[in-house]
C-alpha positions in Angstrom: 27.2 88.1 80.1 29.2 85.1 78.6 32.4 85.2 77.1 32.5 83.8 73.5 35.6 82.0 72.1 37.2 84.3 69.5 38.0 83.1 65.9 41.5 82.9 65.2 41.9 85.5 62.4 45.0 86.9 60.9 45.8 88.7 57.6 48.7 86.6 56.4 49.5 89.2 53.5 49.9 92.1 56.2 51.9 90.2 58.7 54.5 89.1 55.9 54.5 92.5 54.3 55.6 93.9 57.9 58.0 91.2 58.3 59.8 92.0 55.0 59.4 95.8 55.5 61.4 95.6 58.7 64.0 93.3 57.5 64.5 96.0 54.6 65.1 98.4 57.0 67.7 96.6 59.1 69.5 95.7 55.7 69.5 99.3 54.8 70.7 100.9 58.2 73.5 98.0 58.3 74.7 98.8 55.1 75.0 102.5 55.6 76.5 102.1 58.9 79.3 100.0 57.8 80.1 101.9 54.4 80.0 104.9 57.0 82.6 103.0 59.3 84.9 101.7 56.7 84.5 104.0 53.9 84.6 107.6 55.2 86.3 109.5 57.6 83.2 110.5 59.6 84.0 110.2 63.5 80.3 109.9 64.5 77.3 107.4 63.3 74.5 108.2 66.0 75.0 104.6 67.3 73.9 102.8 64.1 77.1 100.6 63.9 76.3 98.8 67.4 72.6 99.0 67.1 72.5 97.4 63.7 75.3 95.4 63.6 73.9 92.2 62.1 77.2 89.9 63.6 76.1 91.3 67.2 73.6 89.3 69.5 72.3 92.3 71.4 71.2 94.5 68.4 68.1 95.3 66.3 68.9 92.5 63.9 69.9 90.0 66.6 66.6 90.7 68.5 64.8 90.8 65.1 65.8 87.4 64.4 65.5 85.8 67.9 61.8 87.0 67.9 61.0 85.7 64.5 62.6 82.2 65.5 60.5 82.2 68.6 57.1 83.0 66.5 58.2 80.4 64.4 58.4 77.8 67.5 55.2 79.0 68.5 53.2 78.2 65.2 54.9 74.8 64.9 53.7 73.8 68.6 50.4 75.1 67.7 50.4 73.0 64.7 51.5 70.2 66.8 48.8 70.4 69.2 46.3 70.5 66.5 47.7 67.4 64.7 47.9 65.5 68.4 44.0 66.1 68.1 44.0 64.3 64.9 46.0 61.4 65.9 48.3 62.7 62.8 51.3 60.6 62.4 53.9 63.3 62.0 53.0 65.2 65.3 56.6 64.6 66.8 57.8 65.9 63.6 55.9 69.2 64.1 57.0 69.3 67.9 60.7 68.8 67.3 60.9 71.5 64.8 59.1 73.8 67.3 61.6 72.8 70.2 64.5 73.2 67.3 63.3 76.7 66.8 63.0 77.7 69.9 66.5 76.4 70.8 67.8 78.6 67.8 65.8 81.4 69.0 67.4 81.2 72.4 70.8 80.5 70.7 70.6 83.8 68.7 70.5 85.7 71.9 73.2 83.7 73.7 75.5 82.3 70.9 76.2 78.7 72.1 77.2 77.8 68.5 80.2 80.3 68.8 81.0 79.2 72.3 81.5 75.4 71.3 83.6 76.5 68.1 86.3 77.4 70.5 87.1 74.1 72.3 86.4 72.3 68.5 88.9 74.6 67.0 91.6 74.0 69.8 91.0 70.3 69.4 91.1 70.0 65.5 92.9 73.0 64.7 90.1 73.9 62.0 91.4 76.3 59.5 89.9 78.1 56.4 86.4 77.2 55.9 86.3 75.3 59.2 87.4 78.3 61.1 84.4 78.3 62.9 84.3 75.0 64.3 80.5 74.4 64.9 79.6 74.0 61.6 81.1 70.4 61.6 78.7 68.9 64.1 75.9 71.2 62.3 76.7 69.6 58.8 76.3 66.4 60.6 72.9 67.4 62.2 71.5 68.9 58.9 72.3 65.3 57.1 70.4 63.3 59.8 67.6 65.9 60.0 66.9 65.8 56.4 67.0 61.8 56.3 64.5 62.0 59.1 62.0 64.8 57.6 61.9 63.6 54.1 58.7 61.4 54.7 57.2 64.3 56.5 58.0 66.9 53.9 56.6 64.6 50.9 53.5 64.3 52.9 52.9 68.1 52.7 50.5 69.5 49.9 52.8 70.7 47.0 52.6 74.0 47.7 53.7 74.0 51.3 56.2 71.4 50.5 57.7 73.8 48.1 57.7 76.9 50.6 59.0 74.7 53.3 61.8 73.3 51.2 62.6 76.8 49.7 62.9 78.4 53.3 65.1 75.5 54.4 67.7 75.5 51.6 67.7 79.6 52.1 68.4 79.3 55.9 70.9 76.5 55.8 72.4 78.2 53.1 73.0 81.4 54.9 73.8 79.7 58.3 75.9 77.1 57.1 77.1 78.0 53.7 78.0 81.7 54.2 79.5 80.6 57.5 82.1 78.5 55.8 82.7 81.4 53.1 83.0 83.7 56.2 85.5 81.5 58.1 87.7 81.4 54.9 87.6 84.8 54.7 88.0 85.6 58.1 91.1 83.1 58.5 93.0 85.1 55.7 91.7 88.6 56.0 90.3 89.3 59.6 87.1 90.8 60.5 87.6 94.5 60.7 87.0 95.6 57.1 84.1 96.2 54.8 84.4 92.7 52.5 83.6 90.6 55.8 80.9 93.0 56.9 79.2 92.5 53.4 79.4 88.6 54.0 77.9 89.0 57.4 75.4 90.8 55.6 74.6 88.4 53.1 74.6 85.4 55.8 72.0 87.1 58.0 69.8 88.1 55.3 69.6 84.7 54.1 68.7 83.4 57.5 66.3 85.8 58.2 64.7 85.7 54.6 64.3 81.9 55.1 62.5 82.1 58.5 60.1 84.8 56.9 59.3 82.4 54.1 58.9 79.6 56.7 56.7 81.9 58.9 54.4 82.7 55.8 54.2 78.9 54.9 53.1 78.1 58.4 50.6 80.6 58.5 49.2 79.8 55.2 49.0 76.2 56.4 47.1 77.1 59.7 44.7 79.3 58.0 44.1 77.1 55.2 43.8 73.8 57.3 42.1 75.0 60.0 40.0 78.3 59.1 37.7 77.8 62.3 40.3 77.5 64.5 39.2 79.1 67.8 41.3 81.1 70.4 39.7 80.9 73.8 40.6 83.7 76.1 39.3 81.7 79.0 39.4 78.1 80.0 36.4 76.0 79.0 35.2 75.8 82.6 35.2 79.2 83.1 33.4 80.1 79.7 30.9 77.8 80.9 30.6 79.4 84.4 30.6 82.9 83.0 27.8 82.0 80.4 25.4 81.2 83.3 26.0 84.6 85.1 
């Protein structure tokens, strides 16, 4: 019997609902674990503090964020391939975004940005808001990125343009904006306190929220632009051979 191509079908609403639901669970678990850690004398927390530490790479929030970023990369590369078949002039923009999000996913687990902060801080002696040295090259990167992507953004339909821009502002606001605030607070008060934990919660929450909004926009874009997108489970030659069995 032949193996027919399977149509790509996804319930965007359900996917996004569960993405927000898991996100909500993570926020609640982190908040409770930090309050228990800093505001009570309870000596046990059933491992909630390390497992749901939003400032740790090897934790539930860290893994969840990396998976979201990886899923975003896959969606972007998929769109890039489809746009390449249409000879779209923004193919490289889609592909570059896919690569960027792949690197962000890896960085979420490895923490390259924290590693490069050490030599930058040693070299320039950053204090206050620039305590996390990586934000300096990151700011320049964001400015250059915005300059190169303004035409790409304007080429999108108004709905997706708004969602892309909103997701970007929220994500960068968390990753860079709150990192600047966190650096200022950390430099003056240290990290082992509830206030800094709340700053981390806001920072990571904005990042995750921005990615979820972007995923929603990409899924909507795919299902709207390519409603008959086919997903083949076998290469075309094997499908042809199987159909002749």
